[in-house]
N, C-alpha and C positions, 0 to 999 in steps of 0.2 A: 492515437497513442494512449489517451486516457481510457478509452474503452478496453484496449488490450490490457492495460495495467489493472483495471477493474476485474477483468476476466481472470487474470493471473491470481489476483487476490482471492477471488472466489474459489478457484481450483485448489489453492493451498489450504484454504479453510476446509474444503471437502476432504482433503486427504487425512484430516485428523480423525475421521470416523473410525472408531475401534482401534486404530493402530497407534495414534499418537496420544489420544486422550488429553491430558493436561501438560503436555511438554512445554518447555520454555525455550528461549533462544539458546541457552547454554546446552540444552539437550536437543540435538538436531533431529531426533527421531530416527526410525529405521531407514536403511538405504532403499529398500523396496517395500511397498505397501499394497495390500490387497484392499481395494475399496468396494464395499458392499453396503447397501442400505439395510438398516435394521427395521425400518418402519415403512418402507415403500409399499403402497397398496397393490403394486403389480403382482400377479400370481407367482412369477419366478424372477425376482430381481437378479440380474446377472452381475457377478463381480468383475472388476477390472483391475489390471495390474498397473501400478504407478511407480515409475522410477524416481523416487523422491530425491535421492542423492544427486542424480544427474541434473535435476531441475535446480537444486540448491547451488550447484556449481556455477550456474548462470545467473542466479537472482538472489537478492537479499530477502530475508524472511518477510519483512514489512511490505514487499511488493505484492505478496499474495495473501498473507495472513491478515486477519482483522478481528475485531471483537464487536461487542454490542454494548451500548450504553444503558443506563437505567431506564431510558425511555424505549428500549428495544431496537433502536436504530444503529446502523453500522457506525463504528468508530475506527480510526486508524490504529494499526498495530504499533505498540511501543516495546522497546527492548525488554525482554524478560516477562512479557505478558503471558498469562496462561492461554493456551490454545484450546478452545472448546470444540465440541462436535458440530459439524456443519448442519446436521439434521435438527439441532436444537432450534434453528430458525427456518432452514430450507426443508420444510415438511408439510406445510398446510396451505401455502399460498396466501396467507393472511397479509394483505397489503403489499405483496410482491408481484412483479410481472410474471406471467405464466412461465417464461423461460428460466426463472430463478426460484419458482415456487416449491420445487421438490429437490432432493439431493440428486436424483437422476437428471432432471431437467437442467439444474445448475451445472452439473458435471459435463453434460453433453454440450451445453452452450459454451462453457469455458474451454474445455479441451478441444472440441472440434473447431471452434472459432479460431483459437490460437494456432492450432496445427494447420488449418487451411491457409493462414497467413504466413506461417513460418516454414512448415514442411508438409505440404499437401499430402504426401504419401502416408503420413501418420494419422490422417483424419478418417481412416477406414475403421469400421467396427472391430474387425479381427485383430487390429494392432493392440488394443487395450483388452478386449474381451476374447481371451484365448479359448 
C-alpha cells in the first residue's frame, strides 16, 4: 500500500509539467493534462494524456503531490503548497533509482504499476499515448 501511495504521489507530481506549474490546492488545475517532457534526452519524447479530474475525484492532493526540502529530498505535501514541475528533480538520475531518474521513467513506473494493480487494461501504451 505504501508503494502504491508513493507511486500515486509521483504521478501527480509529474502531471504538473507544463500544465499546472505552480498551482495550489485551491486551484485544482485543468481537468485534462497533456504530459510531455521538455528535457527528455530521447529523440522523440511522446506526450501522454492524463485525466487529472478523474484522478482527483478518487484521491486527495497530498496522496500524489509532494515537494522537496532545502536538502533536495522529498517532503510531504501540505495544503496550499506550490506544486513544482516533476522534471526539476526527475531529470538526471542524481541519487534516484533508475525507475525514477527521469520524467519518462517515473511516469511509466507510476502509471503502469498503479494501472496493473487497479485496472490492467489501462496499462497498455496506447491508452495514454494516443
